[in-house]
C-alpha positions in Angstrom: 62.0 -21.6 1.6 64.1 -20.9 -1.5 64.4 -23.6 -4.1 67.2 -23.4 -6.6 66.7 -25.0 -10.0 69.8 -25.9 -12.0 69.3 -26.2 -15.7 71.1 -29.4 -16.6 70.4 -32.8 -17.8 67.9 -33.0 -14.9 65.2 -31.3 -17.0 62.4 -33.7 -17.8 62.2 -34.9 -21.4 58.6 -33.4 -21.6 60.0 -29.9 -20.9 63.2 -30.2 -22.9 61.7 -28.5 -26.1 60.8 -25.5 -24.1 64.0 -25.2 -22.0 65.8 -23.1 -24.6 63.1 -20.5 -24.6 62.4 -20.5 -20.9 65.9 -20.1 -19.7 66.6 -16.6 -21.1 63.0 -15.5 -20.5 63.0 -16.4 -16.8 66.6 -15.4 -16.2 67.8 -18.9 -15.2 71.4 -19.8 -15.9 73.3 -22.9 -15.4 75.4 -22.8 -12.3 77.2 -25.1 -10.1 77.4 -24.9 -6.3 80.6 -23.3 -5.1 80.9 -25.7 -2.2 79.6 -29.2 -2.1 77.9 -30.1 1.2 78.7 -33.5 2.7 76.5 -36.1 1.1 75.6 -33.9 -1.9 74.7 -36.2 -4.8 74.3 -33.6 -7.6 71.2 -31.9 -8.9 68.0 -33.8 -8.5 65.9 -34.7 -11.5 62.6 -32.8 -11.6 59.7 -35.2 -11.2 57.1 -34.2 -13.7 54.9 -37.2 -13.2 52.5 -35.5 -10.8 52.4 -32.5 -13.1 51.5 -34.6 -16.1 48.9 -36.5 -14.1 47.3 -33.2 -13.0 47.4 -31.7 -16.5 45.8 -34.8 -17.9 43.0 -34.7 -15.4 42.1 -31.0 -16.1 39.2 -30.6 -18.5 38.8 -27.4 -20.3 35.2 -26.6 -20.8 33.6 -23.5 -22.5 32.0 -21.1 -20.1 28.2 -21.4 -20.4 26.5 -18.1 -21.3 24.3 -16.3 -18.8 20.7 -17.1 -19.2 18.8 -14.2 -20.9 15.7 -12.8 -19.4 12.6 -13.7 -21.4 11.1 -10.8 -23.3 7.3 -10.6 -23.5 5.7 -9.9 -26.9 4.3 -6.6 -25.5 7.9 -5.4 -24.8 9.0 -6.4 -28.3 6.3 -4.3 -29.9 6.9 -1.4 -27.6 10.6 -1.3 -28.5 9.8 -1.7 -32.2 7.5 1.3 -32.0 10.2 3.4 -30.4 12.7 2.4 -33.1 10.2 3.0 -35.9 9.2 6.4 -34.6 12.8 7.5 -34.3 13.6 6.3 -37.9 10.5 8.0 -39.4 11.1 11.3 -37.5 14.6 11.7 -38.8 13.4 12.6 -42.4 11.4 15.6 -41.1 14.2 17.3 -39.3 15.9 18.8 -42.4 12.4 19.8 -43.8 11.4 21.7 -40.7 14.9 23.1 -40.3 14.6 25.0 -43.6 11.7 27.0 -42.0 13.5 27.3 -38.6 10.9 25.2 -36.9 11.1 22.5 -34.3 8.8 19.4 -34.3 6.8 20.8 -31.4 6.4 24.2 -33.0 5.2 22.6 -36.2 2.8 20.5 -34.2 1.3 23.6 -32.5 0.8 25.4 -35.9 -1.0 22.3 -37.3 -3.3 22.1 -34.3 -4.3 25.7 -34.6 -4.9 25.4 -38.4 -7.0 22.4 -37.9 -9.1 24.0 -35.1 -10.1 26.9 -37.3 -10.6 29.0 -34.2 -8.7 30.2 -31.2 -7.8 27.6 -28.6 -6.8 28.0 -24.9 -3.2 27.1 -24.0 -4.3 24.1 -22.0 -6.2 22.7 -24.9 -3.2 23.0 -27.2 -1.0 21.2 -24.7 -3.5 18.3 -24.5 -3.6 17.9 -28.3 0.1 17.9 -28.8 1.8 14.7 -29.9 4.8 15.2 -27.7 4.0 17.1 -24.5 6.1 20.2 -23.9 6.5 21.0 -20.2 7.0 24.7 -21.0 4.1 25.5 -23.4 4.3 29.2 -22.6 7.8 29.6 -23.8 7.0 27.6 -26.9 4.1 30.0 -27.7 6.3 33.0 -27.0 8.8 32.0 -29.7 6.0 31.5 -32.3 4.4 34.8 -31.4 7.7 36.7 -31.7 7.9 35.5 -35.3 4.4 36.6 -36.0 3.1 33.1 -36.6 0.5 33.1 -33.8 -1.3 35.7 -31.6 -2.6 35.6 -28.1 -5.3 37.4 -26.4 -7.4 37.3 -23.2 -10.9 36.0 -23.3 -13.5 38.7 -22.7 -15.6 36.6 -20.3 -12.7 35.1 -18.4 -9.6 37.2 -18.3 -7.6 34.2 -16.8 -8.0 32.3 -20.1 -5.5 33.0 -22.9 -6.7 32.2 -26.4 -4.2 31.4 -29.2 -4.9 31.7 -32.9 -2.8 31.2 -36.0 -1.9 34.2 -38.1 -1.8 34.5 -41.9 2.0 34.3 -41.8 1.7 31.0 -39.9 -0.8 29.7 -42.5 1.6 30.7 -45.3 4.5 28.8 -43.7 2.4 25.7 -43.3 1.4 25.9 -46.9 5.1 25.8 -48.0 5.6 22.7 -45.8 2.5 20.7 -46.8 3.8 19.1 -50.0 7.4 18.3 -48.7 5.8 16.7 -45.6 3.3 14.6 -47.7 6.0 13.5 -50.0 8.1 12.3 -47.1 5.1 10.4 -45.8 4.5 8.7 -49.1 8.2 7.6 -49.4 8.3 6.2 -45.9 4.9 4.4 -45.7 3.5 4.3 -49.2 4.9 0.8 -49.8 2.5 -0.6 -47.2 -0.6 0.0 -49.3 -4.0 1.4 -48.3 -5.3 -1.8 -46.7 -2.3 -2.4 -44.4 -2.1 1.3 -43.5 -5.7 1.2 -42.4 -5.1 -2.0 -40.3 -2.0 -0.4 -38.8 -3.9 2.7 -37.9 -6.6 0.7 -36.2 -4.1 -1.3 -34.2 -2.3 1.8 -33.0 -5.6 3.5 -32.1 -6.6 0.4 -30.0 -3.2 0.5 -28.3 -3.6 4.2 -27.4 -7.0 3.7 -25.8 -5.6 1.2 -23.3 -2.4 3.2 -22.7 -4.2 6.1 -21.0 
């Protein structure tokens, strides 16, 4: 069914202010029928009473936000630890980069220096802060630079022992002071008492995390 709307005096008064803008936008134009059918009484007036009643009954309400899932305090602390670790680790990237070391390679050298003796590969992997799935390739790179050496144990040829070389000790000596200075700048403001309490809390968390 096609309905023809003739823009004339039949436009309701409530729509009259908008008629001038609506006519060119919608492509309407005033026209008159070419032939008048018998009984034609002219264009009908648009009845806007029902439209006005409907618009008056509609209530615009703000869409209620979706309920957020409750976050437990343990999750909050876990996320804070991740954010803090990421922020603190960023400062060490340029320091290690000057010596062409990654964080895991630096960790291995520190482990071997602290052990003061040769360690099996498996023991080094267990002591690392961040576990490396390919510890063999990691040790290969350090050995190629002359920072570590590997040898077979005399009693058990299946065990490979790793020890730090003088070149590796010298490299760590160059990094010691820049690393300590970075630690002081990041955490020195907490003070000795709060640092001790924080260390105790983190240690307790690690014991239950295993």
